[in-house]
C-alpha angles and dihedrals in degrees: 000000000000090000090062091060096055110109093010115130120238111234126323100298099063113233116026119262097024122102120220090248091059090061096055114105113252120228114254115270114260130210110256091239096053121086125191112249122209113254117249131194116217118214112210096192131083106251093219092054091050092048092048090051092049091049090051092050091049091047090052091050092049094048093046089053089053094047094047098037107153092011101066091145089067094050115114115253093230145359101209109214093196092054089054093046091053091063116093103224140032088240090060090046091049091050091050091049091048089053091050092048097042092115092056115104093192123087107275099180095096092046092051093046093049093045092051089052091051092049092059108109094003108134122227112255115251116230113244100218131120115210113250116247090238093056108108091198094058116107117249115262 
């Protein structure tokens, strides 16, 4: 019977003589001159630019649903705004969009014209990645 008691806790508080509060980890001691500051997150993007980009993406999704109504399986997975912004001219952007929308049987000219107008002045999104220290292609700090 003694073997059954090995490893069994005694009572609710764990080891005898210690209160549950005594087992809680204590916060690290601070210097009397240091005060804890609230954490803040800094946003490095202009809020209007982000909202404009989101509005454009939602507009694209809505228009694609209209163009491909009843044929959602043929709808392109994505119209990448940054890929379009990397192109130099509106003609190149229009050609790329025509290639993306080639499966669409509806008239896409208005969609392409309106999208090109919305892309004017829209900045390319910066990638939020820091190069890993092991990456030999990363620039030196």
